[in-house]
C-alpha positions in Angstrom: -28.2 10.7 26.2 -25.9 7.8 26.9 -27.5 5.7 24.0 -26.9 8.7 21.5 -23.2 8.9 22.8 -22.8 5.0 22.6 -24.1 5.1 19.1 -21.7 8.0 18.0 -18.9 6.0 19.4 -20.0 2.8 17.6 -20.1 4.7 14.4 -16.6 6.1 14.9 -15.5 2.8 15.8 -16.9 1.3 12.6 -15.2 4.0 10.5 -11.9 3.1 12.1 -12.4 -0.6 11.6 -13.3 -0.2 7.8 -10.1 2.0 7.4 -8.1 -0.7 9.2 -9.6 -3.5 7.3 -8.7 -1.9 4.1 -5.0 -1.5 5.0 -5.1 -5.2 6.2 -6.5 -6.3 2.8 -3.9 -4.3 1.1 -1.2 -5.8 3.1 -2.6 -9.3 2.1 -2.9 -8.4 -1.6 0.8 -7.1 -1.6 2.1 -10.5 -0.1 2.7 -9.1 3.4 0.3 -11.5 5.1 -0.3 -15.1 4.3 -4.0 -15.1 4.8 -6.9 -12.5 4.3 -7.9 -10.7 7.5 -11.3 -12.6 7.8 -11.4 -12.4 11.6 -11.4 -8.6 11.4 -13.9 -8.6 8.5 -16.4 -10.8 10.7 -16.1 -8.3 13.7 -16.8 -5.4 11.3 -19.7 -7.4 9.9 -21.2 -7.9 13.2 -20.9 -4.3 14.1 -22.7 -3.2 11.1 -25.5 -5.5 11.9 -25.8 -4.5 15.5 -25.9 -0.8 14.3 -28.4 -2.0 11.7 -30.9 -3.1 14.6 -30.4 0.1 16.6 -33.8 1.7 16.8 -32.8 5.1 18.5 -30.6 6.6 15.8 -31.0 10.2 15.2 -31.4 11.0 11.2 -27.8 12.3 11.2 -26.6 9.1 12.8 -28.6 7.0 10.4 -27.2 9.0 7.5 -23.6 8.5 8.7 -24.3 4.9 9.2 -25.7 4.4 5.6 -22.6 6.3 4.2 -20.2 4.1 6.0 -22.0 0.8 5.1 -22.0 1.8 1.5 -18.3 2.4 1.5 -17.8 -0.8 3.2 -20.0 -2.7 0.8 -17.9 -1.4 -2.2 -14.7 -2.5 -0.4 -16.1 -5.9 0.4 -17.0 -6.5 -3.3 -13.6 -5.5 -4.5 -11.9 -7.8 -1.9 -14.3 -10.8 -2.6 -13.4 -10.6 -6.4 -9.6 -10.0 -5.8 -9.4 -12.9 -3.3 -11.4 -15.2 -5.8 -9.2 -14.2 -8.6 -6.1 -14.8 -6.5 -7.4 -18.3 -5.5 -7.8 -19.0 -9.2 -4.4 -17.9 -9.9 -5.0 -14.6 -11.5 -3.0 -11.4 -10.3 -5.0 -9.2 -12.9 -7.3 -8.3 -9.9 -4.9 -7.0 -7.8 -3.3 -4.4 -10.3 -5.5 -1.9 -9.0 -4.3 -2.2 -5.4 -0.7 -2.6 -6.3 0.1 -1.6 -9.9 3.8 -2.5 -9.6 3.2 -6.2 -9.0 4.1 -8.3 -12.1 1.3 -9.8 -14.2 1.6 -13.6 -14.4 2.2 -13.7 -18.2 4.4 -10.6 -18.2 7.8 -11.4 -19.7 10.8 -11.0 -17.1 12.5 -7.5 -18.5 16.1 -7.2 -18.9 17.7 -4.5 -16.8 20.1 -2.0 -17.5 21.8 0.2 -15.0 19.7 3.3 -13.9 20.9 6.5 -12.2 18.8 9.0 -10.8 20.0 12.2 -9.2 17.9 13.8 -6.4 18.6 16.5 -4.3 15.3 16.9 -2.5 13.0 13.9 -2.5 9.9 15.7 -1.1 10.2 18.4 -4.0 10.9 15.6 -6.5 8.5 12.8 -6.3 9.0 12.1 -9.9 12.5 11.2 -9.4 11.6 9.1 -6.2 9.0 7.1 -8.3 11.5 6.7 -11.1 14.1 5.3 -8.7 11.5 3.0 -7.0 10.2 1.5 -10.4 14.0 0.9 -11.4 14.6 -0.9 -8.2 11.3 -3.0 -8.8 12.0 -3.9 -12.4 15.8 -4.8 -11.4 14.3 -7.2 -8.6 11.9 -8.7 -11.2 14.7 -9.3 -13.4 16.6 -11.3 -10.9 13.4 -13.1 -9.6 13.5 -11.4 -6.1 10.3 -10.4 -4.4 9.0 -6.9 -5.1 6.4 -6.5 -2.5 8.9 -6.3 0.4 8.9 -2.4 0.7 5.9 -0.5 -0.3 6.2 2.9 -2.1 5.4 5.1 0.8 8.1 3.3 3.1 10.5 3.5 0.3 10.0 7.2 0.0 10.8 7.7 3.6 13.8 5.7 3.3 15.2 7.9 0.4 14.4 11.2 2.2 16.2 10.0 5.3 19.2 8.9 3.2 19.5 11.8 1.3 19.3 14.1 4.3 22.0 12.0 6.1 24.4 11.9 3.0 23.9 15.6 2.4 24.7 16.4 6.0 27.6 14.3 6.2 29.4 14.9 2.8 28.2 18.4 2.2 26.9 18.0 -1.1 23.9 19.5 -3.1 22.5 16.1 -4.6 22.7 12.4 -4.3 22.9 9.9 -7.3 21.3 6.6 -6.6 22.3 3.8 -8.8 20.4 0.6 -9.3 22.2 -2.2 -11.3 22.1 -6.0 -11.5 25.4 -7.6 -11.1 26.1 -11.5 -10.9 22.3 -12.1 -10.7 21.7 -9.6 -7.8 20.4 -6.2 -7.4 22.8 -3.5 -6.1 21.5 -0.2 -4.8 23.9 2.5 -4.2 24.1 6.1 -3.2 26.8 8.6 -3.5 27.4 12.2 -3.5 26.3 13.8 -6.8 29.0 15.6 -8.9 
């Protein structure tokens, strides 16, 4: 009984480790970490090998193990190719991980002022995405890093700002403006008219 519980616990841990490792590699590919999370990968590999050698797995546990390992192998191949391409100087491989990162050969776009009016970010995801894209484009046009704030965090920031400004100024909508002035990105929010 304890061996079965131990294997179930190890399978749960393997599932969690694979998810954490996926997040760590995404952070690395988006520039949030200077080196790939190989230490975590080696620990996960050793857990995979240890479970492979377990003789007392039930049929259900073996099925779960095989499913987890299949998913892990797909990720490992993606990570291997992406790291190889990064080392060779190609950013093409990470476009699947973060489609907003610039391609090496992309021309730097000219940026004109962009204004997005938003009253409820959770109900208007297209407007939040439009605002995020405008901000990334403006930063690229100024040569500023574009990977500091991932979209999900940006979305939360915008929701908080809209809520705060609407409460403070008693308005229906907020107008966000992204512009480039003197080679610097300006990001402003004001009560919508």
